[in-house]
PQR file of N, CA, C, O and H, with PARSE charges and radii, in Angstrom:
ATOM      1  N   MET A   1     104.759  98.770  94.543 -0.4000 1.5000
ATOM      2  CA  MET A   1     104.417 100.161  94.352 -0.0000 2.0000
ATOM      3  C   MET A   1     104.028 100.754  95.706  0.5500 1.7000
ATOM      4  O   MET A   1     103.227 100.169  96.435 -0.5500 1.4000
ATOM      5  N   PRO A   2     104.587 101.899  96.038 -0.5600 1.5000
ATOM      6  CA  PRO A   2     104.244 102.537  97.299  0.2800 2.0000
ATOM      7  C   PRO A   2     102.756 102.901  97.372  0.5500 1.7000
ATOM      8  O   PRO A   2     102.138 103.244  96.364 -0.5500 1.4000
ATOM      9  N   VAL A   3     102.205 102.822  98.562 -0.4000 1.5000
ATOM     10  CA  VAL A   3     100.775 103.063  98.752 -0.0000 2.0000
ATOM     11  C   VAL A   3     100.384 104.482  98.342  0.5500 1.7000
ATOM     12  O   VAL A   3      99.348 104.670  97.704 -0.5500 1.4000
ATOM     13  H   VAL A   3     102.707 102.543  99.381  0.4000 1.0000
ATOM     14  N   GLY A   4     101.176 105.462  98.688 -0.4000 1.5000
ATOM     15  CA  GLY A   4     100.856 106.848  98.337 -0.0000 2.0000
ATOM     16  C   GLY A   4     100.801 107.060  96.838  0.5500 1.7000
ATOM     17  O   GLY A   4      99.945 107.788  96.336 -0.5500 1.4000
ATOM     18  H   GLY A   4     102.018 105.309  99.206  0.4000 1.0000
ATOM     19  N   LEU A   5     101.707 106.429  96.134 -0.4000 1.5000
ATOM     20  CA  LEU A   5     101.742 106.538  94.680 -0.0000 2.0000
ATOM     21  C   LEU A   5     100.536 105.838  94.055  0.5500 1.7000
ATOM     22  O   LEU A   5      99.913 106.367  93.135 -0.5500 1.4000
ATOM     23  H   LEU A   5     102.402 105.838  96.543  0.4000 1.0000
ATOM     24  N   ALA A   6     100.217 104.662  94.551 -0.4000 1.5000
ATOM     25  CA  ALA A   6      99.050 103.927  94.047 -0.0000 2.0000
ATOM     26  C   ALA A   6      97.772 104.719  94.308  0.5500 1.7000
ATOM     27  O   ALA A   6      96.887 104.767  93.454 -0.5500 1.4000
ATOM     28  H   ALA A   6     100.723 104.232  95.299  0.4000 1.0000
ATOM     29  N   TYR A   7      97.672 105.334  95.473 -0.4000 1.5000
ATOM     30  CA  TYR A   7      96.486 106.129  95.808 -0.0000 2.0000
ATOM     31  C   TYR A   7      96.366 107.340  94.888  0.5500 1.7000
ATOM     32  O   TYR A   7      95.265 107.676  94.454 -0.5500 1.4000
ATOM     33  H   TYR A   7      98.392 105.295  96.167  0.4000 1.0000
ATOM     34  N   ALA A   8      97.471 107.990  94.590 -0.4000 1.5000
ATOM     35  CA  ALA A   8      97.432 109.154  93.695 -0.0000 2.0000
ATOM     36  C   ALA A   8      96.961 108.750  92.305  0.5500 1.7000
ATOM     37  O   ALA A   8      96.156 109.451  91.692 -0.5500 1.4000
ATOM     38  H   ALA A   8      98.366 107.717  94.943  0.4000 1.0000
ATOM     39  N   ILE A   9      97.452 107.638  91.813 -0.4000 1.5000
ATOM     40  CA  ILE A   9      97.046 107.165  90.491 -0.0000 2.0000
ATOM     41  C   ILE A   9      95.575 106.771  90.498  0.5500 1.7000
ATOM     42  O   ILE A   9      94.833 107.142  89.589 -0.5500 1.4000
ATOM     43  H   ILE A   9      98.106 107.069  92.311  0.4000 1.0000
ATOM     44  N   TRP A  10      95.145 106.029  91.505 -0.4000 1.5000
ATOM     45  CA  TRP A  10      93.754 105.593  91.602 -0.0000 2.0000
ATOM     46  C   TRP A  10      92.816 106.787  91.718  0.5500 1.7000
ATOM     47  O   TRP A  10      91.770 106.810  91.070 -0.5500 1.4000
ATOM     48  H   TRP A  10      95.747 105.727  92.244  0.4000 1.0000
ATOM     49  N   SER A  11      93.166 107.768  92.520 -0.4000 1.5000
ATOM     50  CA  SER A  11      92.321 108.958  92.690 -0.0000 2.0000
ATOM     51  C   SER A  11      92.217 109.753  91.394  0.5500 1.7000
ATOM     52  O   SER A  11      91.131 110.180  91.001 -0.5500 1.4000
ATOM     53  H   SER A  11      94.016 107.750  93.047  0.4000 1.0000
ATOM     54  N   GLY A  12      93.344 109.945  90.740 -0.4000 1.5000
ATOM     55  CA  GLY A  12      93.338 110.685  89.472 -0.0000 2.0000
ATOM     56  C   GLY A  12      92.506 109.995  88.421  0.5500 1.7000
ATOM     57  O   GLY A  12      91.723 110.639  87.722 -0.5500 1.4000
ATOM     58  H   GLY A  12      94.227 109.599  91.059  0.4000 1.0000
ATOM     59  N   ALA A  13      92.666 108.690  88.300 -0.4000 1.5000
ATOM     60  CA  ALA A  13      91.879 107.933  87.321 -0.0000 2.0000
ATOM     61  C   ALA A  13      90.394 107.994  87.667  0.5500 1.7000
ATOM     62  O   ALA A  13      89.555 108.108  86.773 -0.5500 1.4000
ATOM     63  H   ALA A  13      93.302 108.167  88.867  0.4000 1.0000
ATOM     64  N   GLY A  14      90.065 107.920  88.940 -0.4000 1.5000
ATOM     65  CA  GLY A  14      88.664 107.987  89.356 -0.0000 2.0000
ATOM     66  C   GLY A  14      88.025 109.320  89.011  0.5500 1.7000
ATOM     67  O   GLY A  14      86.889 109.355  88.538 -0.5500 1.4000
ATOM     68  H   GLY A  14      90.746 107.828  89.666  0.4000 1.0000
ATOM     69  N   ILE A  15      88.731 110.406  89.237 -0.4000 1.5000
ATOM     70  CA  ILE A  15      88.208 111.740  88.928 -0.0000 2.0000
ATOM     71  C   ILE A  15      87.915 111.859  87.435  0.5500 1.7000
ATOM     72  O   ILE A  15      86.842 112.314  87.038 -0.5500 1.4000
ATOM     73  H   ILE A  15      89.653 110.377  89.621  0.4000 1.0000
ATOM     74  N   VAL A  16      88.862 111.453  86.630 -0.4000 1.5000
ATOM     75  CA  VAL A  16      88.698 111.566  85.182 -0.0000 2.0000
ATOM     76  C   VAL A  16      87.577 110.653  84.689  0.5500 1.7000
ATOM     77  O   VAL A  16      86.729 111.085  83.909 -0.5500 1.4000
ATOM     78  H   VAL A  16      89.734 111.083  86.953  0.4000 1.0000
ATOM     79  N   LEU A  17      87.564 109.407  85.130 -0.4000 1.5000
ATOM     80  CA  LEU A  17      86.558 108.463  84.647 -0.0000 2.0000
ATOM     81  C   LEU A  17      85.142 108.835  85.080  0.5500 1.7000
ATOM     82  O   LEU A  17      84.206 108.714  84.290 -0.5500 1.4000
ATOM     83  H   LEU A  17      88.253 109.056  85.764  0.4000 1.0000
ATOM     84  N   VAL A  18      84.974 109.281  86.315 -0.4000 1.5000
ATOM     85  CA  VAL A  18      83.644 109.688  86.778 -0.0000 2.0000
ATOM     86  C   VAL A  18      83.179 110.943  86.029  0.5500 1.7000
ATOM     87  O   VAL A  18      82.004 111.047  85.677 -0.5500 1.4000
ATOM     88  H   VAL A  18      85.734 109.379  86.957  0.4000 1.0000
ATOM     89  N   SER A  19      84.067 111.877  85.786 -0.4000 1.5000
ATOM     90  CA  SER A  19      83.702 113.074  85.029 -0.0000 2.0000
ATOM     91  C   SER A  19      83.291 112.726  83.606  0.5500 1.7000
ATOM     92  O   SER A  19      82.305 113.253  83.091 -0.5500 1.4000
ATOM     93  H   SER A  19      85.022 111.793  86.071  0.4000 1.0000
ATOM     94  N   LEU A  20      84.052 111.835  82.973 -0.4000 1.5000
ATOM     95  CA  LEU A  20      83.709 111.425  81.613 -0.0000 2.0000
ATOM     96  C   LEU A  20      82.402 110.629  81.572  0.5500 1.7000
ATOM     97  O   LEU A  20      81.625 110.771  80.627 -0.5500 1.4000
ATOM     98  H   LEU A  20      84.853 111.407  83.391  0.4000 1.0000
ATOM     99  N   ALA A  21      82.154 109.804  82.574 -0.4000 1.5000
ATOM    100  CA  ALA A  21      80.898 109.057  82.644 -0.0000 2.0000
ATOM    101  C   ALA A  21      79.719 110.013  82.809  0.5500 1.7000
ATOM    102  O   ALA A  21      78.677 109.811  82.184 -0.5500 1.4000
ATOM    103  H   ALA A  21      82.785 109.688  83.341  0.4000 1.0000
ATOM    104  N   GLY A  22      79.858 111.030  83.623 -0.4000 1.5000
ATOM    105  CA  GLY A  22      78.804 112.023  83.790 -0.0000 2.0000
ATOM    106  C   GLY A  22      78.522 112.766  82.499  0.5500 1.7000
ATOM    107  O   GLY A  22      77.372 113.074  82.187 -0.5500 1.4000
ATOM    108  H   GLY A  22      80.704 111.194  84.130  0.4000 1.0000
ATOM    109  N   TRP A  23      79.568 113.051  81.755 -0.4000 1.5000
ATOM    110  CA  TRP A  23      79.409 113.725  80.468 -0.0000 2.0000
ATOM    111  C   TRP A  23      78.730 112.807  79.456  0.5500 1.7000
ATOM    112  O   TRP A  23      77.814 113.223  78.747 -0.5500 1.4000
ATOM    113  H   TRP A  23      80.503 112.802  82.008  0.4000 1.0000
ATOM    114  N   TRP A  24      79.182 111.565  79.392 -0.4000 1.5000
ATOM    115  CA  TRP A  24      78.688 110.622  78.389 -0.0000 2.0000
ATOM    116  C   TRP A  24      77.252 110.182  78.669  0.5500 1.7000
ATOM    117  O   TRP A  24      76.400 110.264  77.784 -0.5500 1.4000
ATOM    118  H   TRP A  24      79.926 111.227  79.968  0.4000 1.0000
ATOM    119  N   TRP A  25      76.974 109.718  79.886 -0.4000 1.5000
ATOM    120  CA  TRP A  25      75.674 109.116  80.180 -0.0000 2.0000
ATOM    121  C   TRP A  25      74.614 110.111  80.648  0.5500 1.7000
ATOM    122  O   TRP A  25      73.428 109.924  80.381 -0.5500 1.4000
ATOM    123  H   TRP A  25      77.666 109.652  80.604  0.4000 1.0000
ATOM    124  N   PHE A  26      75.032 111.158  81.338 -0.4000 1.5000
ATOM    125  CA  PHE A  26      74.069 112.074  81.930 -0.0000 2.0000
ATOM    126  C   PHE A  26      74.041 113.445  81.273  0.5500 1.7000
ATOM    127  O   PHE A  26      73.274 114.315  81.686 -0.5500 1.4000
ATOM    128  H   PHE A  26      75.996 111.311  81.555  0.4000 1.0000
ATOM    129  N   GLY A  27      74.870 113.645  80.256 -0.4000 1.5000
ATOM    130  CA  GLY A  27      74.863 114.903  79.522 -0.0000 2.0000
ATOM    131  C   GLY A  27      75.375 116.097  80.300  0.5500 1.7000
ATOM    132  O   GLY A  27      75.073 117.239  79.953 -0.5500 1.4000
ATOM    133  H   GLY A  27      75.493 112.938  79.921  0.4000 1.0000
ATOM    134  N   GLN A  28      76.140 115.852  81.340 -0.4000 1.5000
ATOM    135  CA  GLN A  28      76.700 116.966  82.106 -0.0000 2.0000
ATOM    136  C   GLN A  28      77.791 117.635  81.284  0.5500 1.7000
ATOM    137  O   GLN A  28      78.550 116.974  80.575 -0.5500 1.4000
ATOM    138  H   GLN A  28      76.386 114.925  81.621  0.4000 1.0000
ATOM    139  N   SER A  29      77.855 118.931  81.391 -0.4000 1.5000
ATOM    140  CA  SER A  29      78.828 119.658  80.575 -0.0000 2.0000
ATOM    141  C   SER A  29      80.190 119.697  81.258  0.5500 1.7000
ATOM    142  O   SER A  29      80.298 119.734  82.484 -0.5500 1.4000
ATOM    143  H   SER A  29      77.239 119.468  81.967  0.4000 1.0000
ATOM    144  N   LEU A  30      81.209 119.689  80.434 -0.4000 1.5000
ATOM    145  CA  LEU A  30      82.587 119.864  80.897 -0.0000 2.0000
ATOM    146  C   LEU A  30      83.104 121.145  80.254  0.5500 1.7000
ATOM    147  O   LEU A  30      83.268 121.215  79.036 -0.5500 1.4000
ATOM    148  H   LEU A  30      81.121 119.659  79.438  0.4000 1.0000
ATOM    149  N   ASP A  31      83.359 122.161  81.083 -0.4000 1.5000
ATOM    150  CA  ASP A  31      83.868 123.407  80.534 -0.0000 2.0000
ATOM    151  C   ASP A  31      85.391 123.329  80.373  0.5500 1.7000
ATOM    152  O   ASP A  31      86.021 122.344  80.759 -0.5500 1.4000
ATOM    153  H   ASP A  31      83.225 122.104  82.072  0.4000 1.0000
ATOM    154  N   LEU A  32      85.953 124.368  79.805 -0.4000 1.5000
ATOM    155  CA  LEU A  32      87.381 124.381  79.510 -0.0000 2.0000
ATOM    156  C   LEU A  32      88.248 124.171  80.755  0.5500 1.7000
ATOM    157  O   LEU A  32      89.200 123.393  80.697 -0.5500 1.4000
ATOM    158  H   LEU A  32      85.441 125.168  79.491  0.4000 1.0000
ATOM    159  N   PRO A  33      87.954 124.835  81.879 -0.5600 1.5000
ATOM    160  CA  PRO A  33      88.778 124.581  83.069  0.2800 2.0000
ATOM    161  C   PRO A  33      88.725 123.120  83.532  0.5500 1.7000
ATOM    162  O   PRO A  33      89.732 122.585  83.996 -0.5500 1.4000
ATOM    163  N   ALA A  34      87.559 122.472  83.409 -0.4000 1.5000
ATOM    164  CA  ALA A  34      87.456 121.063  83.798 -0.0000 2.0000
ATOM    165  C   ALA A  34      88.291 120.188  82.878  0.5500 1.7000
ATOM    166  O   ALA A  34      88.970 119.271  83.340 -0.5500 1.4000
ATOM    167  H   ALA A  34      86.741 122.907  83.032  0.4000 1.0000
ATOM    168  N   ILE A  35      88.249 120.460  81.598 -0.4000 1.5000
ATOM    169  CA  ILE A  35      89.029 119.674  80.633 -0.0000 2.0000
ATOM    170  C   ILE A  35      90.522 119.887  80.851  0.5500 1.7000
ATOM    171  O   ILE A  35      91.300 118.934  80.798 -0.5500 1.4000
ATOM    172  H   ILE A  35      87.698 121.205  81.222  0.4000 1.0000
ATOM    173  N   ILE A  36      90.922 121.115  81.091 -0.4000 1.5000
ATOM    174  CA  ILE A  36      92.339 121.399  81.356 -0.0000 2.0000
ATOM    175  C   ILE A  36      92.781 120.707  82.644  0.5500 1.7000
ATOM    176  O   ILE A  36      93.860 120.116  82.693 -0.5500 1.4000
ATOM    177  H   ILE A  36      90.291 121.890  81.134  0.4000 1.0000
ATOM    178  N   GLY A  37      91.962 120.777  83.673 -0.4000 1.5000
ATOM    179  CA  GLY A  37      92.307 120.142  84.943 -0.0000 2.0000
ATOM    180  C   GLY A  37      92.450 118.638  84.805  0.5500 1.7000
ATOM    181  O   GLY A  37      93.389 118.051  85.342 -0.5500 1.4000
ATOM    182  H   GLY A  37      91.086 121.257  83.633  0.4000 1.0000
ATOM    183  N   MET A  38      91.527 118.010  84.090 -0.4000 1.5000
ATOM    184  CA  MET A  38      91.629 116.561  83.887 -0.0000 2.0000
ATOM    185  C   MET A  38      92.832 116.202  83.037  0.5500 1.7000
ATOM    186  O   MET A  38      93.451 115.159  83.245 -0.5500 1.4000
ATOM    187  H   MET A  38      90.764 118.487  83.654  0.4000 1.0000
ATOM    188  N   SER A  39      93.171 117.058  82.077 -0.4000 1.5000
ATOM    189  CA  SER A  39      94.367 116.826  81.268 -0.0000 2.0000
ATOM    190  C   SER A  39      95.623 116.893  82.127  0.5500 1.7000
ATOM    191  O   SER A  39      96.552 116.107  81.938 -0.5500 1.4000
ATOM    192  H   SER A  39      92.668 117.906  81.908  0.4000 1.0000
ATOM    193  N   LEU A  40      95.652 117.823  83.062 -0.4000 1.5000
ATOM    194  CA  LEU A  40      96.801 117.923  83.965 -0.0000 2.0000
ATOM    195  C   LEU A  40      96.892 116.705  84.884  0.5500 1.7000
ATOM    196  O   LEU A  40      97.989 116.242  85.194 -0.5500 1.4000
ATOM    197  H   LEU A  40      94.898 118.462  83.216  0.4000 1.0000
ATOM    198  N   ILE A  41      95.742 116.185  85.318 -0.4000 1.5000
ATOM    199  CA  ILE A  41      95.741 114.974  86.146 -0.0000 2.0000
ATOM    200  C   ILE A  41      96.327 113.801  85.358  0.5500 1.7000
ATOM    201  O   ILE A  41      97.178 113.068  85.862 -0.5500 1.4000
ATOM    202  H   ILE A  41      94.851 116.561  85.065  0.4000 1.0000
ATOM    203  N   VAL A  42      95.865 113.634  84.125 -0.4000 1.5000
ATOM    204  CA  VAL A  42      96.374 112.545  83.284 -0.0000 2.0000
ATOM    205  C   VAL A  42      97.872 112.725  83.030  0.5500 1.7000
ATOM    206  O   VAL A  42      98.633 111.759  83.080 -0.5500 1.4000
ATOM    207  H   VAL A  42      95.174 114.230  83.715  0.4000 1.0000
ATOM    208  N   ALA A  43      98.291 113.958  82.759 -0.4000 1.5000
ATOM    209  CA  ALA A  43      99.713 114.220  82.535 -0.0000 2.0000
ATOM    210  C   ALA A  43     100.529 113.894  83.785  0.5500 1.7000
ATOM    211  O   ALA A  43     101.631 113.357  83.678 -0.5500 1.4000
ATOM    212  H   ALA A  43      97.672 114.743  82.719  0.4000 1.0000
ATOM    213  N   GLY A  44     100.008 114.208  84.953 -0.4000 1.5000
ATOM    214  CA  GLY A  44     100.705 113.902  86.200 -0.0000 2.0000
ATOM    215  C   GLY A  44     100.842 112.408  86.423  0.5500 1.7000
ATOM    216  O   GLY A  44     101.893 111.936  86.857 -0.5500 1.4000
ATOM    217  H   GLY A  44      99.112 114.645  85.040  0.4000 1.0000
ATOM    218  N   VAL A  45      99.787 111.658  86.130 -0.4000 1.5000
ATOM    219  CA  VAL A  45      99.849 110.202  86.277 -0.0000 2.0000
ATOM    220  C   VAL A  45     100.873 109.615  85.309  0.5500 1.7000
ATOM    221  O   VAL A  45     101.637 108.722  85.674 -0.5500 1.4000
ATOM    222  H   VAL A  45      98.933 112.041  85.777  0.4000 1.0000
ATOM    223  N   VAL A  46     100.885 110.114  84.081 -0.4000 1.5000
ATOM    224  CA  VAL A  46     101.869 109.636  83.099 -0.0000 2.0000
ATOM    225  C   VAL A  46     103.284 109.972  83.554  0.5500 1.7000
ATOM    226  O   VAL A  46     104.181 109.133  83.468 -0.5500 1.4000
ATOM    227  H   VAL A  46     100.264 110.840  83.784  0.4000 1.0000
ATOM    228  N   LEU A  47     103.485 111.188  84.034 -0.4000 1.5000
ATOM    229  CA  LEU A  47     104.818 111.578  84.515 -0.0000 2.0000
ATOM    230  C   LEU A  47     105.287 110.697  85.661  0.5500 1.7000
ATOM    231  O   LEU A  47     106.446 110.284  85.700 -0.5500 1.4000
ATOM    232  H   LEU A  47     102.757 111.869  84.103  0.4000 1.0000
ATOM    233  N   ILE A  48     104.392 110.410  86.588 -0.4000 1.5000
ATOM    234  CA  ILE A  48     104.752 109.551  87.714 -0.0000 2.0000
ATOM    235  C   ILE A  48     105.145 108.163  87.219  0.5500 1.7000
ATOM    236  O   ILE A  48     106.158 107.607  87.643 -0.5500 1.4000
ATOM    237  H   ILE A  48     103.450 110.745  86.557  0.4000 1.0000
ATOM    238  N   ASN A  49     104.337 107.611  86.322 -0.4000 1.5000
ATOM    239  CA  ASN A  49     104.609 106.250  85.849 -0.0000 2.0000
ATOM    240  C   ASN A  49     105.845 106.158  84.985  0.5500 1.7000
ATOM    241  O   ASN A  49     106.532 105.137  85.016 -0.5500 1.4000
ATOM    242  H   ASN A  49     103.514 108.062  85.977  0.4000 1.0000
ATOM    243  N   VAL A  50     106.153 107.186  84.216 -0.4000 1.5000
ATOM    244  CA  VAL A  50     107.282 107.127  83.295 -0.0000 2.0000
ATOM    245  C   VAL A  50     108.593 107.550  83.969  0.5500 1.7000
ATOM    246  O   VAL A  50     109.632 106.930  83.742 -0.5500 1.4000
ATOM    247  H   VAL A  50     105.595 108.015  84.191  0.4000 1.0000
ATOM    248  N   PHE A  51     108.551 108.581  84.780 -0.4000 1.5000
ATOM    249  CA  PHE A  51     109.799 109.184  85.262 -0.0000 2.0000
ATOM    250  C   PHE A  51     110.077 109.017  86.748  0.5500 1.7000
ATOM    251  O   PHE A  51     111.167 109.374  87.194 -0.5500 1.4000
ATOM    252  H   PHE A  51     107.707 109.085  84.964  0.4000 1.0000
ATOM    253  N   SER A  52     109.150 108.496  87.530 -0.4000 1.5000
ATOM    254  CA  SER A  52     109.370 108.389  88.969 -0.0000 2.0000
ATOM    255  C   SER A  52     110.426 107.334  89.285  0.5500 1.7000
ATOM    256  O   SER A  52     110.396 106.227  88.748 -0.5500 1.4000
ATOM    257  H   SER A  52     108.265 108.206  87.167  0.4000 1.0000
ATOM    258  N   SER A  53     111.350 107.690  90.155 -0.4000 1.5000
ATOM    259  CA  SER A  53     112.368 106.741  90.567 -0.0000 2.0000
ATOM    260  C   SER A  53     111.863 105.826  91.685  0.5500 1.7000
ATOM    261  O   SER A  53     112.566 104.904  92.097 -0.5500 1.4000
ATOM    262  H   SER A  53     111.375 108.590  90.591  0.4000 1.0000
ATOM    263  N   VAL A  54     110.652 106.077  92.174 -0.4000 1.5000
ATOM    264  CA  VAL A  54     110.066 105.264  93.228 -0.0000 2.0000
ATOM    265  C   VAL A  54     109.600 103.929  92.667  0.5500 1.7000
ATOM    266  O   VAL A  54     109.669 102.903  93.343 -0.5500 1.4000
ATOM    267  H   VAL A  54     110.080 106.826  91.840  0.4000 1.0000
ATOM    268  N   LEU A  55     109.125 103.950  91.427 -0.4000 1.5000
ATOM    269  CA  LEU A  55     108.628 102.723  90.799 -0.0000 2.0000
ATOM    270  C   LEU A  55     109.765 101.880  90.250  0.5500 1.7000
ATOM    271  O   LEU A  55     110.725 102.427  89.707 -0.5500 1.4000
ATOM    272  H   LEU A  55     109.069 104.784  90.877  0.4000 1.0000
ATOM    273  N   PRO A  56     109.680 100.563  90.378 -0.5600 1.5000
ATOM    274  CA  PRO A  56     110.686  99.716  89.747  0.2800 2.0000
ATOM    275  C   PRO A  56     110.471  99.707  88.229  0.5500 1.7000
ATOM    276  O   PRO A  56     109.333  99.635  87.764 -0.5500 1.4000
ATOM    277  N   HIS A  57     111.554  99.780  87.465 -0.4000 1.5000
ATOM    278  CA  HIS A  57     111.458  99.771  85.997 -0.0000 2.0000
ATOM    279  C   HIS A  57     112.014  98.489  85.447  0.5500 1.7000
ATOM    280  O   HIS A  57     112.023  98.291  84.232 -0.5500 1.4000
ATOM    281  H   HIS A  57     112.478  99.839  87.843  0.4000 1.0000
TER
END
């Protein structure tokens, strides 16, 4: 897996997981723009993994 692709996936997962941990454990609120943004990050990671020609299938 190319380093740039791995970094994008790792960064996206980190953003989503840290945001969810803050919501779950610390009661921080997630407003609609935050939820939409995290959904787009997850969708981008899925698109890369499913449709990217860079990854071996």
